[in-house]
C-alpha positions in Angstrom: 27.2 4.1 -30.2 24.5 6.1 -32.5 24.7 3.8 -35.9 22.4 2.3 -36.9 23.8 -1.1 -37.3 24.4 -0.9 -33.2 20.4 -0.6 -32.4 19.7 -3.3 -35.4 21.7 -5.8 -33.3 20.4 -5.0 -30.7 16.6 -5.1 -31.8 17.8 -8.8 -33.0 19.3 -9.8 -30.0 15.9 -8.7 -27.7 13.7 -10.3 -30.2 15.2 -13.8 -31.0 13.5 -14.6 -27.5 10.6 -12.5 -27.5 9.3 -14.5 -24.3 12.1 -14.5 -22.1 13.0 -11.0 -22.9 8.6 -10.1 -22.2 8.7 -12.1 -18.8 12.3 -9.6 -17.6 10.7 -6.5 -18.8 7.4 -7.4 -16.7 9.7 -7.7 -13.3 10.8 -3.7 -14.5 7.1 -2.8 -15.6 5.6 -4.1 -12.3 8.7 -2.6 -10.1 7.8 0.8 -11.4 4.2 0.2 -11.8 3.8 -1.0 -8.4 6.0 2.3 -7.0 3.8 4.6 -8.7 0.8 2.8 -7.6 1.7 3.0 -3.7 2.2 6.7 -4.0 -1.0 7.4 -5.8 -2.8 5.3 -2.7 0.1 6.8 -0.1 -0.5 10.7 -1.3 -4.9 9.9 -1.7 -4.7 8.9 2.4 -3.1 11.3 3.1 -5.1 14.4 1.7 -8.3 12.6 3.1 -6.4 12.7 6.7 -5.9 16.2 5.9 -8.6 17.5 4.6 -10.2 16.8 8.1 -7.6 18.9 9.6 -7.6 21.9 6.8 -11.2 23.3 8.2 -9.9 23.7 12.2 -7.3 25.6 13.2 -4.4 23.6 13.8 -3.0 25.9 16.2 -5.8 24.7 19.2 -6.2 23.1 22.2 -8.7 22.1 24.0 -9.1 22.1 28.4 -11.7 20.7 30.3 -12.0 19.5 34.1 -11.9 16.0 35.8 -11.3 14.7 39.2 -8.5 15.8 41.2 -6.4 12.9 42.0 -3.9 14.5 44.6 -5.4 16.1 48.3 -4.6 20.4 48.2 -4.9 23.0 50.7 -7.2 21.2 52.4 -9.0 19.6 49.3 -9.8 16.5 49.5 -9.1 13.9 46.6 -11.5 13.4 43.9 -12.7 16.9 44.2 -15.1 17.8 40.9 -15.2 21.6 40.6 -16.1 23.5 37.2 -14.7 27.0 35.4 -16.5 29.7 35.1 -17.2 32.8 33.1 -14.3 34.3 35.1 -11.8 32.2 34.4 -12.6 33.3 30.5 -11.6 37.0 31.0 -9.0 36.1 33.5 -7.4 33.9 30.7 -7.5 36.7 27.8 -6.3 39.3 30.6 -2.8 36.9 31.9 -2.1 34.8 28.6 -1.6 37.2 25.5 -0.4 34.1 23.8 -4.7 33.6 22.9 -6.0 34.5 19.9 -9.0 33.3 20.2 -11.2 31.7 22.9 -13.9 30.0 23.4 -15.9 28.9 26.4 -18.4 26.1 26.0 -21.5 23.9 27.1 -23.0 20.6 25.7 -26.3 19.4 26.4 -26.2 15.5 26.1 -28.9 14.1 23.4 -26.3 12.8 20.6 -26.4 8.8 20.7 -28.7 9.2 23.9 -32.9 10.0 24.6 -34.7 12.5 22.0 -34.0 15.7 23.3 -35.1 18.4 20.5 -38.9 18.4 19.1 -40.8 19.8 16.2 -44.2 19.7 15.8 -44.7 15.3 15.6 -41.4 15.1 15.0 -38.4 14.0 17.2 -34.0 13.9 17.3 -31.2 13.1 20.0 -29.3 16.1 18.3 -26.1 17.5 20.6 -26.9 20.7 21.9 -23.7 23.3 22.7 -23.9 26.9 24.0 -21.0 28.8 21.6 -19.7 31.9 21.2 -18.9 33.4 17.8 -14.5 33.2 18.3 -15.5 29.5 18.6 -16.6 29.4 14.3 -13.4 31.2 13.7 -11.7 28.2 15.1 -14.0 25.3 13.8 -15.5 27.0 10.2 -18.7 25.4 9.1 -20.3 25.7 5.9 -23.2 27.4 6.3 -26.1 26.2 3.7 -29.2 28.9 5.0 -29.2 32.1 7.1 -25.9 32.4 9.4 -24.3 30.9 12.2 -24.4 32.3 15.9 -23.3 36.2 16.4 -22.3 38.8 19.1 -25.8 40.4 19.4 -27.1 36.9 19.7 -24.7 36.6 22.9 -25.4 40.1 24.8 -28.8 39.8 24.1 -29.6 36.4 25.4 -31.5 35.7 22.3 -33.3 32.0 22.1 -31.6 31.3 18.4 -30.3 28.2 17.0 -28.3 27.0 13.8 -29.0 23.4 13.6 -26.9 21.2 11.2 -27.9 19.9 8.0 -28.8 16.0 9.3 -31.1 17.5 12.5 -32.7 19.8 9.3 -33.7 16.2 7.4 -35.4 15.1 10.5 -37.3 17.9 11.9 -38.1 19.5 8.5 -39.5 18.4 5.2 -37.5 18.2 1.9 -37.2 22.1 0.5 -39.2 23.6 3.2 -37.7 26.6 4.3 -36.4 26.6 8.0 -35.2 30.1 8.7 -37.8 31.7 11.5 -39.5 27.8 12.7 -39.5 27.5 15.7 -37.9 23.8 17.6 -38.0 22.9 21.3 -34.9 22.1 23.3 -35.2 20.6 26.7 -38.3 22.3 26.8 -37.5 25.7 25.7 -38.6 27.1 22.3 -35.3 28.2 20.0 -35.9 30.5 16.8 -33.5 28.9 14.0 -31.8 31.4 12.0 -29.2 28.9 10.0 -28.7 25.4 8.8 -24.9 24.6 8.7 -22.8 21.7 7.4 -19.5 20.1 8.2 -16.6 22.1 5.2 -15.6 18.1 4.8 -19.1 16.4 4.5 -17.7 14.8 1.7 -15.5 12.4 4.0 -18.4 10.9 5.9 -18.1 12.9 8.8 -21.8 13.8 9.8 -21.6 13.9 13.6 -21.1 17.4 13.3 -24.0 18.2 10.9 -26.1 16.8 14.4 -25.2 19.1 16.5 -27.3 22.4 17.3 -25.6 25.7 18.3 -26.7 28.8 20.5 -25.6 31.3 22.2 -23.3 30.3 24.9 -25.0 32.9 27.3 -28.5 32.2 26.3 -27.4 28.3 26.9 -26.4 29.0 30.6 -29.4 31.4 31.2 -31.8 28.3 29.3 -30.9 25.3 30.8 -29.9 26.6 34.5 -26.0 26.5 34.1 -25.2 29.8 36.1 -22.1 30.2 35.2 -20.3 27.5 34.7 -18.7 26.4 31.6 -18.5 23.1 30.5 -14.8 23.1 28.5 -12.6 25.8 25.9 -11.7 25.5 22.9 -8.1 28.1 22.5 -6.0 28.9 19.7 -2.9 30.1 19.9 -0.9 33.8 18.0 0.5 33.0 15.2 4.2 31.6 15.5 3.2 30.8 18.9 3.0 27.0 19.4 0.2 25.8 21.4 2.4 23.3 24.1 3.5 26.5 25.4 0.5 28.6 25.6 -1.1 25.2 27.0 0.6 24.7 29.9 0.2 28.6 30.8 -3.2 27.7 30.6 -3.0 24.4 32.8 -1.0 26.5 35.6 -3.3 29.6 35.8 -6.8 27.6 36.1 -4.4 25.3 38.7 -4.0 28.5 40.9 -7.4 29.6 40.1 -9.3 26.4 41.4 -6.5 25.6 43.8 -5.3 22.4 42.0 -1.9 20.6 43.1 0.6 22.0 40.3 1.8 18.1 40.1 -1.5 16.6 39.8 -1.6 15.9 36.3 -5.3 14.2 35.9 -7.3 17.2 37.3 -7.5 18.6 34.1 -8.4 17.1 31.0 -6.8 18.6 28.0 -6.1 18.0 23.5 -3.3 19.6 21.7 -4.4 19.8 17.8 -0.9 20.8 17.0 0.3 17.8 18.9 -2.1 15.1 17.3 -1.2 17.3 13.5 2.7 16.7 13.9 1.6 13.0 14.6 0.4 12.2 11.7 2.7 14.1 9.5 5.3 12.0 11.0 3.3 9.0 10.7 2.3 10.0 6.3 6.5 11.0 6.4 6.9 7.3 7.7 4.1 5.9 5.1 5.8 7.7 2.0 9.3 5.9 3.4 8.3 2.7 3.5 6.5 3.1 0.3 10.2 3.7 -1.5 11.6 1.2 0.1 8.4 -1.4 -1.1 8.8 0.0 -4.4 12.4 0.4 -5.2 12.9 -3.1 -3.5 10.5 -4.5 -6.2 12.5 -2.3 -8.7 15.8 -4.2 -7.7 14.0 -7.1 -8.3 13.2 -7.2 -11.9 16.6 -5.5 -12.4 18.2 -8.5 -10.9 15.4 -10.6 -13.2 17.5 -8.3 -16.0 20.9 -8.8 -14.8 20.3 -12.3 -14.5 19.1 -12.7 -17.8 21.9 -10.7 -19.6 24.4 -12.6 -18.0 22.4 -16.1 -19.7 22.4 -13.9 -22.8 26.2 -13.4 -23.1 27.2 -16.8 -22.4 25.0 -17.3 -25.4 27.0 -15.0 -27.5 30.6 -15.8 -26.4 32.1 -16.9 -29.1 30.1 -13.6 -31.3 32.1 -11.3 -28.9 35.3 -13.3 -29.9 34.7 -12.7 -33.0 34.0 -9.2 -32.7 37.4 -8.9 -30.6 39.5 -10.4 -33.4 38.2 -8.2 -35.7 39.4 -5.3 -34.0 36.7 -4.2 -31.0 37.9 -2.6 -27.6 36.1 -3.6 -25.0 34.4 -0.7 -24.1 32.7 -1.0 -27.7 31.6 -4.7 -25.9 30.7 -3.0 -22.9 29.1 -0.4 -24.7 26.9 -2.6 -26.8 25.8 -4.8 -23.3 24.9 -1.5 -21.2 22.8 0.3 -24.1 21.1 -3.1 -24.6 20.0 -3.8 -20.5 19.2 0.5 -20.3 16.5 0.0 -23.6 15.3 -3.5 -22.1 14.8 -2.0 -18.7 13.9 1.9 -20.7 10.9 0.6 -22.7 9.4 -1.7 -19.2 9.9 0.9 -17.1 8.0 4.0 -19.3 5.1 1.4 -19.9 4.8 1.5 -16.1 5.4 4.8 -15.6 2.6 5.6 -17.8 0.3 2.4 -17.1 0.6 3.3 -13.2 -0.1 7.4 -13.9 -3.5 6.2 -16.1 -4.0 4.1 -13.1 -3.9 6.6 -10.4 -5.7 9.3 -12.2 -9.0 7.0 -13.4 -9.0 6.2 -9.1 -8.9 9.9 -9.3 -11.7 10.2 -11.8 -14.1 8.1 -9.7 -13.7 9.2 -6.8 -15.2 12.8 -7.7 -18.0 13.7 -6.8 -18.1 10.6 -4.5 -17.9 9.9 -0.6 -14.2 8.8 -0.5 -14.0 8.6 2.9 -10.3 9.0 4.6 -9.1 8.5 0.8 -9.2 10.8 -1.7 -7.6 12.9 -4.6 -5.1 10.3 -5.3 -2.2 11.7 -7.6 1.4 11.2 -8.6 4.1 14.1 -7.8 5.7 14.7 -11.4 9.2 15.3 -9.3 8.7 11.7 -7.8 8.0 10.5 -11.5 11.2 11.9 -12.9 13.2 10.4 -10.0 12.1 7.0 -11.6 13.4 7.6 -15.0 16.5 8.3 -13.6 15.9 5.1 -11.4 15.2 3.2 -14.5 18.7 4.5 -15.8 20.8 4.0 -13.2 19.3 0.6 -13.0 19.9 -0.6 -16.3 23.6 0.9 -16.5 23.8 -1.6 -13.5 21.9 -4.5 -14.8 24.4 -4.3 -17.9 27.9 -3.8 -16.4 28.4 -7.1 -14.2 27.5 -9.3 -17.7 29.5 -6.8 -19.9 32.6 -7.1 -17.3 32.5 -10.8 -17.4 32.0 -10.5 -21.5 35.2 -8.6 -22.0 37.0 -10.8 -19.4 36.6 -13.7 -21.8 40.2 -13.7 -24.5 38.9 -13.4 -27.9 41.2 -16.9 -28.4 38.9 -18.8 -26.0 35.9 -17.1 -26.8 36.4 -18.7 -30.9 37.1 -21.9 -29.3 33.8 -21.6 -27.7 30.8 -24.1 -29.2 
């Protein structure tokens, strides 16, 4: 197997028809190359999507009220109702599975009419009344100053943390906004901080057009009384959100006389459930990538096997002479399999190298730029090692059938072949 003459013979055979050898090798090269590029593309898409989840607590849920659809306890169908401050305390007192709870209020303005003014400048922004726990559920990158704290809540301070886009519209470049006043629906607030989305490079700029003010101040300044618009809630570690979600909805239904069978009376969104859906989606994408990539590779291997069959037919007389001189069937089989493995391995390694460099090149081009929902494509080293094993096995398989056919021909019949 390791004799110099054998390798020289393999070289002569493969180089005898260079165009045919090159085209055959290209099929294997392309299969490996496409498999790695698709794996890189899949990982880039997964990283981009998962980055949008990474800054948020995946064990969280959001809850808001909707019209009732079932009459209950004398209340008619289609009734409107609101959460209130007492509901917040009731949730904390009765549901130990809750880790953080953030009551929220929101004013329209984003994509609507201008609601924020500073001097001669104005803009339409989303204005949220929040508590500090909200920023534990959905953290932000602080560019200047700070966000809302407990003292702001307890002292009903008229302060505001503004998004980067809000700063760009209302303030001059390089201007220090801290301590400056902005007017929200006719009420003045002092800017205490500027923030941005943790993953603003992903093109998510909606939150950068948001203004946060203390929830207690929000209720007073905009005549909300004790109304809560909606809740952001996270569960304790190791507690499934769905388990907590069911208890939260049940408690709120009891407190607001909503039928337990009314599935439309509460709007709710489970981050954990959506996260698992995304994980399942990418598991399916990775499986599809392997199916398509291996299919392409198998097509290349079939091409190698077919060419080896042609080669065996052309060398029938040569094999007959070897058999007549004492070569064993195993020696003939081993030589053909070695030729096949060498061809597929060289082509596969070239595909592996070019594929890895292509993915890394794309990754370098994306660094420092807005890749949207696509970032940091990479090739798993374990997957690369698997492709090498696949190449060797595929090469052996591609050579086995032609080799088996070669040893079935009797030496006397082979010697008669023209």
